[in-house]
C-alpha angles and dihedrals in degrees: 000000000000124000092263091053092049090050091052091049091049091049091051090049093050091049090050089051090049091052091048091051092049090050093044092107088066097052094086091052091048092050091051092049091050092048088057091051090051091055107275120139119278112276146191122239122263099265089051100047093113092057127146089052092193138001109303126223092199130045099183143017136222109193114194100196114196102200120208104044114280113225108251089198092066097038119028112357112063113200111185089175090072090065091056091053098035111152095014124113118265106262115254090233087066101042092042093201093299120151105193105176139004095228098083104058116221101005093189092071102033112122124247111248118211115215119261091210123091124220130213134190114254101225102218094053106020090231120138115237130186122253086234090067105048093146095048089051088061091064092046091121088066099041126097102199114207107200098170104057114144137180141184104235123085100187127067103244098052091038095052091043089051094054092044098045112013091248134080092218117078120245104061121114116270124245093254090049092054089052092048090051095044102039104022126210129318093202138037098215108053133044118271091229122038128184126205126188122195112241092197095059128105112257097227097136125026125243122213130205089233088073085075096030126125096231109193093347117100109286094244087077096062120111120262113222115221112206134203118248134051097326118040089192121035117247092004095129120080113256118251111283094023114109128201089253089053091051091048092051091049091052092048090053090047089051092055093048092044091051091054092046092048092052092050099041106027091217111153091200089071091062092039091057091046090051090053092049090053090047091050088053091056092042090063085077103027099049099055089048094050096044096040096079091221111169096023111131131219089255090054091054091045091051093055091045140224113349095026091116092054111081115236100029121118092252093050092046090053089053091046090050089059090049091050097051088046086059095051104267107155102207130017119185116191116192120202117181131197107076097114100109108172085152138012089031096161094056096034100051093040088057093047091051092048089052095049111022102079096042094046091052092043091054092055093043091046093051091048094052091048093051092246103108093073090070101022117086113211116197125190123185152093136242099271143337137255136260126262091226123074126257116212123348120349126217131144092266102032131048137119139211128221128230115286124187099172094082138358139151134254135163135216128196133188127347094093097312114134111252131218096027142109117223119198133359141227131216122270091278099046085239106114133025110258100184142344096031116187116199122204090255089051090052091052092046090051094048091050090048091054087053091053096259127130100218091213092058103046101087144149125208112230131159095351102313140074114252128197135178092258095041104209095329142070138089130205114256093226094175090073096050114111 
């Protein structure tokens, strides 16, 4: 080699060393990821090694996300005053000059719409529940009803993104990814974070894979979507002509090459991808077993209701969620679309409740009977609520409600949340929070707290600053802790 060639080689070597130095912070993460591939116990990443920060009440989460914005006035927040003022404009003293959306025309003259749904007191708790949710009322002793949730976003996409990631702008890590990063896995054969989407739901608002993405966290922490049909995970089966021994030999060769590349480049994503490949190999056995419903009895299917035998329905996904947490999955997020009733609310929301009520309640009762509810947090809710005034025409059988971020309802069960209570209240019009408000950041802080995490301490350094799920906000709603 001549002098010029030696100089070029030296320059490339120096540049490689500079890259390795800049990536040096990731070497520890890469080594930990590779150690898991080679058979070590599941682990958390370096910035999360002190997690949990204190003894957790919950080990896992099932989040039943009702996409579209369920009307709290028909489901969880009875407002008899609306019947007295039915058809009259919302008082200025309530609206306070606010114009929330552009979809409702002149909001100052839109008529108040009383709820068609009746409410009754559940005897064991004294809490009023809608007639549309008779099964959920039966698990009232486990439910912590949050009637004063509030958010900042008025449109679906930023509002759903906010609930799923703590930010309205896309690109941040999802809630499940933060938990995967912070707490690590509880099993070797299934993903830490699994996503299920109801196939029997109305497709009124789109869902995007970024809602369960890892953002700037290592890619191994992203959610894995399980689908209905023959293959729960795409491309999981071996191609024709490829045996299990062939696949094992391929992964062994990939591991050797990846180890060499990781040592030279210091890129943690190399080891993250290898860890995912190894997990996929194990999932070829574990996923069919988990999704096959073997061992479930006729009584189990009857409990979860019609559709529970058909993979991909809301009922079947609730049953699958229970099977997944039994097998060590940390976070299961079930999305059910169809709650966006700008018109035909009476028929639309009655249909949605019929689809989801029995299975949601069955999941809580089933977890309780199996001794899993104590350390499994179940969350039910959408991205915002609906207005007290009508949108569009109003008849006894047909009216709609617009988006409303200033107050809405959710419920939690198990996992250290206090059961049989109502927390917070709204005004007589379910328009403004009256007391006990819980912001989205507060909800996230509380969920992390129940899992043993101080939300201010679970961080990731990216582009020169430390990020966290709750950004620079959030307080724990200690009043709802058991």
